[in-house]
C-alpha positions as CSV (number, residue, x, y, z in Angstrom):
1,M,-100.4,-22.9,-92.9
2,K,-99.3,-23.9,-89.4
3,I,-96.5,-23.2,-87.0
4,L,-94.2,-26.2,-85.9
5,L,-92.4,-25.7,-82.6
6,T,-89.9,-28.5,-82.3
7,V,-89.0,-27.9,-78.6
8,A,-92.7,-28.4,-77.6
9,S,-93.5,-31.4,-79.9
10,T,-92.9,-35.0,-79.6
11,S,-94.4,-35.8,-83.0
12,I,-92.1,-37.7,-85.3
13,D,-93.2,-35.4,-88.1
14,H,-91.5,-32.5,-86.1
15,A,-88.2,-34.4,-85.8
16,P,-85.3,-32.1,-86.6
17,H,-84.0,-34.2,-89.5
18,R,-87.5,-34.2,-91.1
19,I,-87.9,-30.5,-90.7
20,R,-84.5,-29.8,-92.1
21,R,-85.3,-31.8,-95.2
22,A,-88.7,-29.9,-95.6
23,V,-86.8,-26.6,-95.3
24,K,-84.5,-27.5,-98.0
25,G,-87.4,-28.5,-100.1
26,G,-89.1,-25.2,-99.8
27,G,-92.2,-26.4,-98.1
28,V,-91.3,-25.3,-94.6
29,R,-89.6,-22.0,-93.6
30,R,-87.5,-21.3,-90.5
31,L,-89.0,-18.6,-88.4
32,H,-86.7,-18.6,-85.3
33,R,-84.7,-21.0,-83.2
34,G,-87.0,-24.2,-82.8
35,A,-89.9,-22.6,-84.8
36,Y,-90.9,-23.2,-88.4
37,L,-93.8,-22.3,-90.6
38,D,-95.4,-25.1,-92.6
39,L,-96.7,-23.6,-95.8
40,E,-98.9,-26.6,-96.6
41,G,-98.4,-26.2,-100.3
42,L,-98.8,-22.4,-100.4
43,E,-96.3,-20.5,-102.5
44,P,-94.0,-18.5,-100.2
45,E,-94.6,-15.2,-102.1
46,K,-98.3,-15.5,-101.3
47,V,-97.7,-15.3,-97.5
48,S,-98.8,-11.8,-96.5
49,A,-96.6,-9.4,-94.6
50,E,-99.1,-9.6,-91.6
51,T,-99.0,-13.4,-91.5
52,D,-95.2,-13.6,-91.8
53,H,-94.7,-11.2,-89.1
54,A,-97.2,-12.9,-86.9
55,A,-95.6,-16.3,-87.5
56,R,-92.2,-14.8,-86.6
57,T,-93.5,-13.2,-83.6
58,Y,-94.9,-16.5,-82.3
59,G,-91.7,-18.3,-82.9
60,V,-89.7,-15.6,-81.1
61,A,-92.1,-15.3,-78.1
62,H,-91.8,-19.0,-77.4
63,A,-88.0,-19.0,-77.4
64,S,-87.2,-15.6,-75.9
65,S,-88.1,-13.6,-72.8
66,G,-89.9,-10.2,-72.9
67,V,-93.2,-8.8,-73.9
68,V,-94.3,-8.5,-77.5
69,S,-94.6,-4.8,-78.1
70,G,-94.6,-2.0,-80.8
71,V,-95.2,-3.0,-84.4
72,S,-95.3,-6.8,-83.5
73,A,-98.0,-6.2,-80.9
74,A,-99.9,-3.9,-83.3
75,N,-100.0,-6.7,-85.8
76,L,-101.3,-9.2,-83.3
77,H,-104.1,-6.7,-82.3
78,G,-105.1,-6.4,-85.9
79,L,-104.0,-2.8,-86.3
80,P,-103.1,-1.7,-90.0
81,L,-99.5,-1.2,-90.8
82,L,-97.6,-0.7,-94.0
83,D,-95.8,-3.7,-95.2
84,H,-92.2,-2.2,-94.8
85,R,-93.0,-1.8,-91.0
86,L,-93.5,-5.5,-90.8
87,A,-90.3,-6.5,-92.7
88,G,-88.1,-5.8,-89.6
89,G,-87.4,-7.8,-86.5
90,V,-89.9,-8.9,-83.9
91,M,-90.1,-6.2,-81.2
92,L,-89.9,-7.2,-77.5
93,A,-89.9,-4.9,-74.5
94,R,-87.7,-5.8,-71.6
95,P,-86.6,-4.2,-68.3
96,T,-82.9,-5.2,-69.2
97,R,-81.3,-5.8,-72.6
98,G,-80.4,-9.5,-72.0
99,T,-79.5,-11.7,-74.8
100,V,-80.5,-10.5,-78.3
101,T,-80.8,-12.9,-81.2
102,A,-81.1,-12.4,-84.9
103,G,-84.5,-11.3,-86.0
104,V,-85.3,-9.6,-82.6
105,V,-85.4,-5.9,-81.7
106,V,-85.3,-5.2,-77.9
107,R,-86.7,-1.9,-76.5
108,L,-85.8,-1.3,-72.8
109,S,-89.0,-0.6,-70.8
110,R,-90.5,-1.4,-67.5
111,L,-94.1,-2.2,-68.1
112,R,-96.8,-2.1,-65.5
113,D,-98.9,-5.2,-64.9
114,D,-101.9,-3.5,-66.4
115,E,-100.0,-2.7,-69.6
116,V,-99.5,-6.5,-70.4
117,M,-102.0,-9.0,-71.5
118,R,-101.8,-12.6,-72.8
119,M,-102.7,-13.3,-76.4
120,H,-102.3,-16.5,-78.3
121,G,-100.1,-17.9,-75.4
122,M,-97.8,-14.8,-75.7
123,R,-97.3,-11.9,-73.3
124,V,-98.3,-8.7,-75.4
125,T,-98.7,-5.0,-74.6
126,T,-102.3,-4.0,-74.3
127,L,-104.1,-2.1,-77.1
128,E,-103.7,1.2,-75.3
129,R,-100.0,0.7,-74.6
130,T,-99.3,-0.5,-78.0
131,V,-100.8,2.6,-79.7
132,R,-98.7,4.7,-77.3
133,D,-95.6,2.8,-78.3
134,L,-96.1,3.2,-81.9
135,A,-95.8,6.9,-81.7
136,E,-92.1,6.2,-81.4
137,Y,-91.9,4.7,-84.9
138,L,-94.8,5.8,-87.1
139,E,-95.6,8.9,-89.2
140,P,-98.8,10.9,-88.3
141,H,-100.9,9.4,-91.2
142,E,-99.9,5.9,-89.9
143,M,-100.8,6.8,-86.4
144,L,-104.2,8.0,-87.5
145,A,-104.9,4.7,-89.2
146,V,-103.7,2.8,-86.1
147,A,-106.0,5.0,-83.8
148,D,-109.0,4.7,-86.1
149,A,-108.7,0.9,-86.2
150,A,-108.1,0.8,-82.4
151,M,-111.3,2.8,-81.9
152,R,-113.2,0.2,-83.8
153,Q,-112.0,-2.2,-81.0
154,G,-113.2,0.1,-78.3
155,F,-110.1,2.2,-77.7
156,D,-110.6,5.8,-76.6
157,P,-107.7,8.1,-77.8
158,K,-108.7,10.6,-75.2
159,L,-107.1,8.2,-72.7
160,L,-103.7,8.8,-74.3
161,P,-101.3,11.0,-72.3
162,M,-101.9,14.7,-73.2
163,K,-98.7,15.9,-71.6
164,G,-95.0,14.8,-72.1
165,R,-93.4,12.8,-74.8
166,H,-95.5,12.5,-78.0
167,S,-98.3,14.5,-76.5
168,R,-98.7,16.6,-79.7
169,I,-99.6,13.6,-81.8
170,F,-101.7,12.2,-79.1
171,R,-103.8,15.4,-78.8
172,W,-104.1,15.3,-82.6
173,L,-105.4,11.7,-82.5
174,A,-107.8,12.5,-79.8
175,E,-109.3,15.3,-82.0
176,H,-109.3,13.5,-85.3
177,A,-109.4,9.8,-84.9
178,S,-112.7,8.1,-85.9
179,P,-114.0,4.5,-85.8
180,R,-115.8,5.2,-89.1
181,S,-112.7,5.1,-91.1
182,E,-112.5,1.6,-92.6
183,S,-109.1,1.3,-94.1
184,F,-105.6,2.5,-93.9
185,A,-106.0,4.4,-97.2
186,E,-109.1,6.2,-95.8
187,S,-107.2,7.2,-92.8
188,W,-104.2,8.5,-94.9
189,C,-106.6,10.5,-97.1
190,R,-108.1,12.1,-94.1
191,A,-104.7,12.9,-92.6
192,L,-103.7,14.8,-95.7
193,I,-107.0,16.6,-95.7
194,I,-106.7,17.6,-92.1
195,E,-103.0,18.7,-92.4
196,A,-103.9,20.9,-95.4
197,G,-106.5,22.8,-93.4
198,M,-109.4,21.7,-95.7
199,P,-112.9,21.2,-94.2
200,P,-113.2,17.7,-92.7
201,P,-115.4,15.4,-94.6
202,L,-118.2,13.2,-93.3
203,L,-117.3,9.5,-93.2
204,Q,-119.3,6.5,-94.5
205,V,-122.2,8.5,-95.8
206,S,-125.4,6.7,-97.2
207,V,-126.7,8.4,-100.3
208,Y,-130.3,8.1,-101.5
209,D,-132.0,9.3,-104.6
210,E,-135.2,11.5,-104.9
211,Q,-137.4,8.4,-104.5
212,G,-135.6,7.4,-101.3
213,R,-133.7,4.4,-103.0
214,F,-130.3,3.6,-101.7
215,I,-127.6,4.4,-104.1
216,G,-124.6,3.5,-102.1
217,R,-122.4,4.3,-99.0
218,V,-119.4,6.6,-99.9
219,D,-116.0,6.9,-98.1
220,F,-116.1,10.7,-97.7
221,A,-118.7,13.4,-98.4
222,W,-118.9,17.1,-98.3
223,P,-122.7,17.7,-98.6
224,E,-122.2,21.5,-98.4
225,C,-120.7,21.5,-101.9
226,G,-121.9,18.1,-103.2
227,L,-118.5,16.4,-103.4
228,I,-117.8,12.8,-102.8
229,L,-114.3,11.2,-102.4
230,E,-113.9,7.5,-103.0
231,F,-110.7,5.5,-102.6
232,D,-110.2,2.8,-105.2
233,G,-107.6,0.7,-103.4
234,R,-105.3,-1.8,-105.0
235,V,-107.7,-4.5,-106.5
236,K,-106.1,-5.9,-109.7
237,Y,-108.5,-6.6,-112.5
238,G,-109.0,-10.3,-113.1
239,A,-108.0,-11.2,-109.4
240,P,-110.5,-13.5,-107.6
241,V,-112.5,-12.1,-104.7
242,A,-114.2,-13.6,-101.7
243,D,-117.5,-14.2,-103.4
244,G,-116.1,-16.1,-106.3
245,K,-116.6,-13.2,-108.8
246,K,-113.9,-11.3,-110.6
247,A,-112.5,-7.9,-109.9
248,A,-113.9,-6.8,-113.3
249,D,-117.5,-7.6,-112.0
250,I,-116.7,-5.3,-109.0
251,V,-115.5,-2.6,-111.4
252,M,-118.9,-2.9,-113.4
253,R,-120.9,-2.6,-110.3
254,E,-118.9,0.4,-109.1
255,K,-119.5,2.1,-112.5
256,Q,-123.2,1.7,-112.1
257,R,-123.1,3.0,-108.5
258,E,-121.1,6.0,-109.6
259,R,-123.5,6.7,-112.3
260,G,-126.3,6.7,-109.7
261,L,-124.4,9.2,-107.6
262,I,-123.7,11.5,-110.5
263,D,-127.3,11.4,-111.6
264,A,-128.2,12.5,-108.1
265,G,-126.1,15.6,-108.6
266,W,-123.0,14.6,-106.7
267,F,-119.5,15.3,-108.0
268,V,-117.4,12.1,-107.6
269,S,-113.6,12.4,-107.0
270,R,-111.4,9.3,-106.8
271,G,-108.1,8.7,-105.0
272,V,-105.6,5.9,-105.5
273,W,-102.4,4.8,-103.8
274,Q,-100.3,6.8,-106.2
275,T,-102.1,10.1,-105.4
276,L,-101.6,9.4,-101.6
277,S,-97.9,8.9,-101.8
278,G,-97.3,11.7,-104.6
279,E,-96.4,15.2,-103.4
280,G,-99.6,17.0,-103.0
281,R,-101.3,15.2,-105.9
282,L,-104.4,14.3,-104.0
283,L,-104.9,17.7,-102.4
284,E,-104.4,19.4,-105.7
285,Q,-107.0,17.1,-107.2
286,L,-109.4,17.6,-104.4
287,R,-109.1,21.4,-104.4
288,G,-110.0,21.5,-108.1
289,D,-112.9,19.1,-107.7
290,W,-114.1,21.2,-104.7
291,R,-114.2,24.2,-106.9
292,R,-116.1,22.4,-109.7
293,A,-118.5,20.8,-107.4
294,A,-119.3,24.2,-105.6
295,K,-120.2,25.6,-109.0
296,A,-122.8,23.0,-109.7
297,S,-126.3,22.6,-108.5
298,S,-126.9,21.1,-105.1
299,P,-127.5,17.2,-105.1
300,I,-131.0,15.9,-105.1
301,G,-132.2,13.2,-102.8
302,T,-131.0,12.7,-99.4
303,W,-127.9,11.6,-97.4
304,K,-127.5,10.1,-93.8
305,V,-124.6,9.3,-91.5
306,E,-125.9,6.0,-90.3
307,P,-124.6,3.5,-87.6
308,L,-122.0,1.1,-88.9
309,S,-121.7,-2.5,-88.3
310,I,-118.2,-3.0,-87.2
311,A,-116.5,-6.3,-87.9
312,P,-114.1,-7.9,-85.3
313,P,-110.4,-7.6,-86.1
314,K,-108.6,-10.3,-87.9
315,G,-108.0,-13.4,-85.7
316,W,-105.0,-15.8,-85.8
317,S,-106.6,-19.1,-85.1
318,H,-105.8,-20.3,-88.7
319,L,-102.1,-19.9,-88.0
320,F,-101.7,-20.5,-84.2
321,G,-104.5,-23.2,-83.8
322,A,-107.8,-23.4,-82.1
323,G,-108.2,-21.2,-79.2
324,A,-105.4,-18.9,-80.5
325,D,-107.6,-15.8,-80.4
326,A,-108.4,-16.1,-76.7
């Protein structure tokens, strides 16, 4: 995929009549005034919510005044958001309302120079300012996922304002956010556990058997009672994965791994998206599993909380072109 900006291009391929024809044919999609997304043969329904919003943000930013902010800035920074948050208009911050066009949401704000940076040729709120702004829109579990991911980029939640507007959620984030959380689902699970007053789990725990052989790294662990919580995600059986294998192969490896954990005396509980969104279902399950695990013998072998290798956030050079991630 690539973005076409007709105003900035002199290419005959970007001539308005050619683009209009491509739009009618379904191979190109209009993003904003003078901006289009060339799908390059990809089916429209396979464009992710993140990519769609990033493309619309790029189109708006090159045709409108203002600073990309809120959800739109978070997406460019690689912070995790639920799909429905990305379905709305592109968010811009301006000192005055000015002209507002379709597909744009303007928030009145006077930003300091140190709260704005340049990304992909656009003016965007900094990571810290973006996290602050998101407190206006997101639920606590979403904010924890954002703060966890921001910490993986070097953000310190203790720098958030601890007094004034949204200070309560900021203090909560400063206490509970962790760079060891590796997915939105893990953060959501943890938010539910924290809000329920349950003992906080250790994150990304490496488990070894009696002979010191590595069994696996688990999402959450409560070694005091031998309980492990794993989140299964939304992988569909039969779907291709990055290494060319099938999701069914992943399931088989996961079953073997779980067998090793059980043989080492751990009680393995599993969460899925449905238990996250269901009223109290995950907590009810966890409390029951906690009681069962506590009655069993302690696990054998060892466990460790080891340093993690943190991957950089998703870049946008594939969409915006070479040098876009600078």
